[in-house]
C-alpha positions as CSV (number, residue, x, y, z in Angstrom):
1,M,2.0,55.0,17.7
2,R,3.6,52.9,15.0
3,R,7.1,51.6,15.6
4,T,9.5,52.0,12.7
5,K,12.9,50.5,12.2
6,R,15.8,52.9,11.6
7,I,17.7,52.0,8.4
8,I,21.3,53.1,8.0
9,P,22.2,53.1,4.3
10,Q,25.4,51.6,3.1
11,Y,27.3,53.5,0.4
12,R,29.3,52.3,-2.6
13,E,33.1,52.7,-2.3
14,S,33.3,54.0,-5.9
15,N,30.8,56.8,-5.3
16,P,30.1,57.6,-1.6
17,L,27.1,59.8,-2.5
18,V,25.1,57.0,-4.1
19,P,23.6,54.5,-1.6
20,A,24.3,50.8,-2.4
21,G,21.5,48.3,-2.8
22,Y,18.0,48.4,-4.0
23,D,14.7,47.5,-2.5
24,P,13.7,44.1,-4.0
25,E,10.1,45.0,-3.9
26,L,10.7,47.8,-6.5
27,L,12.0,45.3,-9.1
28,Y,10.0,45.1,-12.3
29,V,8.6,41.6,-12.8
30,E,7.6,40.5,-16.3
31,C,6.2,37.4,-17.9
32,G,8.8,36.0,-20.3
33,R,6.0,34.3,-22.3
34,C,3.5,37.1,-23.0
35,G,5.4,40.1,-21.8
36,A,2.7,41.2,-19.3
37,P,3.8,42.8,-16.1
38,V,3.3,40.5,-13.1
39,M,2.0,41.9,-9.8
40,W,3.2,40.0,-6.7
41,G,2.1,40.3,-3.1
42,E,4.1,42.3,-0.7
43,G,7.4,40.6,0.3
44,R,7.4,37.9,-2.4
45,A,10.3,39.3,-4.3
46,T,12.3,39.7,-1.1
47,R,11.6,36.1,-0.1
48,L,12.6,34.7,-3.6
49,L,15.8,36.6,-3.7
50,H,16.7,35.5,-0.2
51,Q,16.0,31.9,-1.1
52,A,18.2,32.3,-4.1
53,G,21.0,33.7,-2.0
54,I,21.0,37.1,-3.8
55,D,22.1,40.0,-1.6
56,P,20.0,43.2,-2.0
57,L,23.2,45.2,-2.0
58,E,24.0,43.7,-5.4
59,L,20.7,45.0,-6.9
60,D,20.1,48.2,-8.7
61,A,17.5,49.8,-11.0
62,S,18.9,47.8,-14.0
63,C,17.7,44.5,-12.5
64,L,14.6,42.7,-13.8
65,L,12.8,39.6,-12.8
66,V,11.3,37.4,-15.6
67,T,8.9,34.5,-15.0
68,D,8.3,31.6,-17.5
69,G,4.5,32.2,-17.3
70,C,1.8,34.1,-15.6
71,P,-1.9,33.7,-14.7
72,A,-2.9,35.6,-17.9
73,C,-1.2,33.2,-20.3
74,T,-1.0,29.8,-18.5
75,N,-3.0,27.9,-15.9
76,R,-0.1,26.8,-13.8
77,H,0.3,27.8,-10.2
78,Q,4.1,27.7,-10.0
79,Y,6.6,29.5,-12.2
80,T,10.4,29.7,-12.6
81,V,11.9,33.1,-12.0
82,Q,15.2,34.5,-13.5
83,I,16.9,37.7,-12.7
84,F,18.5,39.8,-15.4
85,R,20.6,42.9,-15.4
86,I,19.8,45.2,-18.3
87,G,22.7,47.1,-19.6
88,S,22.7,50.3,-21.7
89,G,24.8,48.5,-24.3
90,T,27.6,50.0,-26.4
91,E,27.1,52.8,-28.9
92,A,27.6,50.3,-31.8
93,R,24.8,48.0,-30.6
94,R,22.2,50.8,-30.4
95,P,19.8,51.5,-33.3
96,P,20.8,54.4,-35.6
97,Y,19.4,57.8,-34.6
98,F,18.1,60.0,-37.3
99,G,16.1,63.2,-37.3
100,T,15.8,66.3,-35.2
101,A,12.6,65.6,-33.3
C-alpha cells in the first residue's frame, strides 16, 4: 500500500474559502527567446523556487516562469529563470472591444 502525506491547506485571510498558495509544478514555463513552452522534469520548479527563496504560499495561477533560452533555440545547457506575475490590467490598457460575436 502506498503511503501518502496528509496536506492541510492554509487559507487566505481576505477570503477564507480560497486556499492560499499554488503548486509550483503547475506553473507555466516559457522560453523568453522563442516563446516555446518548456517542459521540465518533476520537482525542478519546486527546487528552483526554493533556491530563490520564494514561498509557494505567495504563488497563484497568475505566476509565470520565463527562461532566457531553451533546447529548441539555443545549444546552452544552463538558463536564467525569472518569475512574472501576469495581471489583468486596467480597463484603459485593454484593446478596444468591437462586435457582437
